[in-house]
C-alpha positions in Angstrom: 0.0 0.2 -0.1 1.1 3.6 -0.7 -0.5 6.9 0.4 1.0 9.9 -1.5 0.7 13.4 0.0 1.1 17.0 -1.6 1.5 19.8 0.5 2.2 23.5 -0.1 4.1 23.4 3.1 5.4 20.5 4.7 5.7 22.2 7.6 1.8 22.0 8.5 1.4 18.2 7.8 1.6 17.8 11.5 -1.5 19.7 11.7 -3.6 16.7 9.8 -4.7 14.0 12.2 -3.5 11.2 10.4 0.2 12.6 10.3 -0.3 13.9 13.6 2.4 11.6 14.9 5.3 13.4 12.8 7.0 16.9 13.2 8.5 18.5 9.8 11.2 21.0 9.5 13.2 23.0 7.2 16.1 25.1 7.6 18.0 27.0 5.4 21.5 27.7 5.5 24.2 29.6 3.4 24.5 27.1 0.2 22.5 23.9 2.5 18.8 23.3 2.9 18.2 21.2 5.6 15.2 19.1 6.0 14.6 17.1 9.6 11.5 14.4 10.4 10.6 13.2 13.7 8.4 10.0 13.3 7.0 9.2 16.9 5.0 6.3 17.9 2.1 5.7 15.9 -1.7 6.7 16.4 -3.7 3.5 17.8 -6.2 2.0 15.9 -6.6 -0.3 13.0 -2.6 -1.0 12.8 -2.7 -2.6 16.5 -5.6 -4.9 15.3 -4.3 -6.5 11.9 -2.9 -9.9 12.2 0.6 -9.8 11.3 4.1 -11.2 12.4 5.6 -8.2 12.6 8.6 -9.1 10.0 6.5 -6.5 7.4 8.3 -3.7 7.0 6.9 0.3 6.8 8.7 2.7 4.6 9.0 6.4 4.6 10.3 7.6 1.2 11.4 10.8 0.3 11.3 12.3 -3.1 13.0 15.4 -2.5 13.6 18.9 -5.1 17.3 18.8 -4.5 20.3 16.4 -5.1 21.5 15.1 -1.4 24.2 16.0 0.3 23.3 14.3 3.2 20.8 11.7 4.7 21.2 9.1 7.6 18.9 6.6 6.0 18.3 3.1 7.8 17.6 0.5 5.2 17.1 -3.1 6.8 18.1 -6.3 4.4 19.6 -4.2 1.8 22.5 -3.4 1.1 24.1 -0.2 2.9 26.5 1.3 0.7 23.7 2.4 -1.1 21.2 4.6 1.1 20.5 6.6 -1.6 18.0 5.7 -4.0 18.7 8.2 -6.9 19.9 11.5 -6.5 16.9 12.9 -4.6 14.8 10.1 -2.9 16.1 8.5 0.1 14.1 5.4 1.9 13.8 5.1 5.7 12.7 1.6 7.3 11.4 -0.1 10.4 10.2 -3.1 11.3 6.7 -3.5 11.8 7.2 -4.5 15.1 9.8 -1.4 15.8 7.0 0.4 14.5 4.2 -1.1 17.1 6.8 -0.4 19.4 6.9 3.3 19.5 10.3 3.4 18.2 10.8 6.6 17.1 12.6 7.7 13.6 14.4 10.8 13.3 15.5 11.7 9.5 17.8 13.9 8.5 18.6 15.5 5.4 21.0 18.0 3.9 20.6 19.3 0.4 21.6 21.8 -2.7 19.7 24.5 -2.4 18.8 24.6 -6.1 16.5 22.2 -7.6 17.4 19.5 -10.1 14.7 21.0 -12.3 17.3 24.1 -12.5 20.3 22.1 -12.9 18.3 20.3 -15.5 17.0 23.3 -17.7 20.9 24.5 -17.4 22.2 20.7 -19.0 19.5 20.8 -22.0 20.4 25.0 -22.7 24.0 23.9 -22.9 23.4 20.7 -24.8 21.4 22.8 -27.0 23.1 25.6 -27.4 26.8 23.2 -28.8 24.4 21.7 -30.9 23.5 24.9 -32.5 27.6 25.9 -32.4 27.9 22.6 -34.0 25.6 22.8 -37.1 27.1 26.5 -37.6 30.7 25.1 -37.9 29.4 22.2 -40.5 28.1 24.5 -42.5 30.9 26.8 -42.6 33.0 24.0 -43.3 31.2 22.8 -46.1 31.1 26.3 -47.8 34.5 27.0 -47.2 35.0 23.7 -49.6 33.2 24.4 -51.6 35.0 25.1 -55.4 34.6 28.5 -56.7 
């Protein structure tokens, strides 16, 4: 099961009752943006009544807008040398037994202040400029070699 949430300001998500067990924060520093999320015990309700064996994994996956510089993700039963899925995706995992016991998760991420979209647009602009220059050079070379 997957639940996706979109919000204009992630810091306000804790006010929503289904997400009230978590607090969110952003801080900006020169050349750096830090994201912190503290996930507390789950809300009482249907989770406790489900007949699972506890070996299931609860995952929190973050799709961040910028390249990640630092993260302290926890992944279970996977290669710990590859904690970042892509340049901007981080996954935190916890066993269901630990989640039911209320063990907290602290998510700390430091990322670039410029978005990946910004950098990608500059990359495409540079590639387009290089293609135009190459085309102009080829046309110039062909015109220069033509006999008079």
